[in-house]
N, C-alpha and C positions, 0 to 999 in steps of 0.2 A: 805301770810308770807314773810317776808321779807330777801332778802339773809344774809349768818352769814357771818363775817367779824371778827369778835373778838372769840378767844378761849380761855378757858384758860383750863389748862389738870393741876392736883393734882393726887399726889404721882407718884415719880420718883422711881420703883424697873422699872424690865426690859419693861415690855409696855407701862404704859409711861412715859422713856427712848425714846424705840424708836415712839412712836409717836407726841409728843414735839419733836423728831430731825427733823419729816418731815413736821410736818408743820413748825420748822423754817426754816428748806432749803427751800417752800413752800415763807416763805412770811412772816421774819423775826419780823417782827409788827404785823403780827396777833396771835401770843402767848403768852402767859406769863404764867409760873408754880407758880404755891399758897404754899406754902411753914413754916414753922409757924420758929421763927426769931433764936433759937436752931442751926436751919441745915445751913442757911445762910451763914455766916461765913467758917460754910466747903466744903459748894457744890463752893461758890470764892475756896476757896484757892487748895480744889484736882479736882474739876469740876467730875465727869463721865466719861468713857470711854467708850463708842458704837463702838465695832469691833475695837475695838483697835483704834478713835479717839477723844479726846478732846471734851465735850458738855458742849458748857458756856449756857443755857440761861437764860435770862429774870430772876431773880425771882423779889416776886411781898408778899410780908405778907399779912393773911387776914385782912387788916384794913381799915379807912372808908375811902372813894375819891376814890379808887381805879376806876378804869371806868367799866365800865358792860361791858358782856359777851356775845354772841349770844348763844356762844354754849362751855360747860364742860364734859369736859371726864375723870372722873372720875379712877384711878389705882392705889388706894393704897388698902393695904393689906383685910382682911376684920376686920381684933379687931379694923383700925384705919378712918373703912366707921361712925361709929356716929360723928369723929369725922371730920373728911375731912367733910359733909354735914355740920358743924358748920359753918364750915369755909371758906364755898365761900358763907356765906349770903349777905353779902355786893358788892358781884358781878354778884347775879339776878335778872334779869329786867323780866319783864309781858312777854316776847316773848323771856328769857332763855332755851334750851334745854337743859334734860342733858343725857349724857351716860354712863354707870356703866361700867368699861370694867374690875367687879372681878370674880372671881371664882363663883357658887354657882348659885341658883335660888332667893334668898331672899333680894338682895339689891336696887331695885326700890321698893319694898317693903319701905322701912328703908327712903330713901329716899322720896315717895312720901309722908311721912307722915310726912313731918317736908315741905313740899312747894307742893304739890302738884299730881297729874296725870297730869295735863295740862304744866308740867314742864320736864315727863318723858319718853322718850325710853324703849322697852325692849332690850336689847344690849348684847353682849360679848362680849370677842376675841378667835377665834380660826386660830393654825397654828401650825408649829414647836416648839418644845419647844426650853424658853433661859437656859444659863446658868450662873451666876452670880457670878463670887467671888470679895467682896472686892467691888471699886466699879468700876468696869469692866465687866462689859455686853457683851455674846461674840451672834448671831442669827445672820439667816440666810436667814430672808428676807421673808423665805413663810407665810404668815398671813395676817388677816383682819379681819375686825370689821361687825358685823354678826347681824340687824338690823332691828327695824322693831313696828308698834303699836301691843298691845292686843289684838283688841277688835276691831280693823279695816285690811282692808287685802285694800292692793293698793299701787300708792304715796298720800296718804293723806298732806297736805299741810307742817306743820313739817317731815314727811319723807325725801318729794321732797327735803323743804331748805338747810338738810343735806347730800342726793343724790350729792347736783348740786355742793356744797361747798368740798365732796372728790372727787369730781370731779377734780375738779380747783384746788382742793394741792393734786392730786393725790394720793388716799390711798386710797388703795383693801377692799372691801366690798362689800356686800350682803346683797340684802334684799327677805329674803322671805315671802314664802305666809302667815306661819304659825310661828310668831318666837315665840309662846310657847313652842309646840313641836321640833323647832330648839335647843330653849336655851334648852329642857330635853335630848335631844341629844348629847349633851357637858356636860349634869351636869350627867347623867346613865353613858358617860363615864371617868370619872372620876372616879364617885363613885369607879366603878370599877377598874379604872389603879391605881392611885393615892394612893389609903389605898394596894393594895396587894405589886405595886412599892417598897412603905414604911416599909415596913416590910416585904420582903424577899429581899430586899436594891437589887433592881433587876431594871437592864438601862428595856426600850421598848421594844429593842431586846432578852429581856426575855422571854413575853409572845410571843412573836413572832417564836420561834422557839421551846417551851415545852410546853407541853401542860395542862402539870398539873399546870404552872403556871397560863393557862392560863384560865381554867374551875376553880380556883377557882374568878378571876376578875368577872367571866360569874355572877360564882353565885350572888356574890355583887350584878352587876348590876339587876340580876331580880328580885332581893328583890326588888330595887329603881324603874323596870318597874311598880308591880306589885299596889307600892304604886304614881306610876305617873296613872294607871290605876285609883286611886280609884278620884283624886286628878280630875281627870277631863280628862289631854291631851286627845286630839284625834289622834288618829293612832296607840293606845302605839307598834302594831305589828310589824310598822317600826321599833322601838327604836332600838331595840339590835344588825337586820340588816346593821345599821348606824354605830352602835360602832364593830364590830366586820373586817367591810370593813376601819373602818379605825386604828384599830391596824393596819391590816397588810401591811399600808402605814405606821406607825412612824418611824422617825431616828434611823433604834437600834443602834445605842449608847448614844443616849438621856437616862436622867433621869427626872423621876418628877419633877414639882415645892415639893411636898414633901417630897421623897425622900429627893431632896436639900437640903430642913426646918431638917430633921432628922439627916442630915451626919451633919450640920449647928450645929448645936442642937438649934435650934429657934423653938420657937412658931410657927410646923402647920396649916393647914385650915380646921382640922377635923371636926370640930364642924360643916362644911357646908358641908359637905360631908357626915358619916358617922354619923353622932349630924343628924342635919336633913333626912337623911332616919329616922334614927329612931325614931325621934318626930311626924315625920308624919304617921310614922307605927302606934303609935300607936294613935296619934287621931281618924285613921280609920282605927285599925281597925285591920292594915295586920303585918303576925306578923316579923320580920327583925332580927331575934338569930343571922348572918353568920358578919352584918353591925354590931350588937352593940361589940358582940365581935374583932373586927377589931375596929371599936374606942377602948375598952377598952384597946384594946394591941399598940395605936397608945400613947395612952394619956400615957400609962408605961414608951413606947417609950420616949416620949417628957423631963417625970422625970428624965428617968433614961440620960439618952444622957448631961440635963441639969445640972444634981449632979456629971457629969465624975465618 
């Protein structure tokens, strides 16, 4: 497979901005940021601040005639994914590889439904949390992209092409032996920490200091693990130890993305976490009462916060 030279980033939240900035630092000619016309003038006028430094990217619109992209990084919120999938159609070629750096476990299926599994690798971002206030993003630099083939191990041609590119661009990454198990590790952690933190209004440090807070998160995770077993994820006994270890080393003052959304009066990604677990639980006959309760609580919080 040929070397990756031309990339597109779509979605300028924290993760999208982090990687657009990294790629621009590596080679400004290798990266374009795809946006819709309604945001173009605002981004050009206000820019985006990453750790206090203004970022001015090569913004392009989703129109015909754009050069094709060898690699597309999709970093939108989940509710914007269908729009993003349509927006990139004019920059996809026969060997384009797409990585979705979203939360949850469903984004790859949504992309593959439109473009086929030959265009998609399973992937996610993991690292310390980031904070966004207005157009200013703060990130401590600790994070990596985890990616791989769902039904193949080792360095397939597609995985190898991304690996070579990330090496050249100095992007931290991990290629696990089992990407689906690895993806569920982060998913189970988010099911517990994001939902519990949003309801408790708790930083990560609360789950390190308070056994009661940690027990609430663990109860949510345990239901997710039972679902994972039914779904067919291998080595599910390793999920909880992985999550408990991550909780111990989270930056104590940081807040989960879901708590940040609640505090900002924004729609959360609850459908990705509690919503997915409850839907899969119903499909596979796994009771998920705690996730159902938190799904209801957070949806109620969204309504009450948005209504003031």
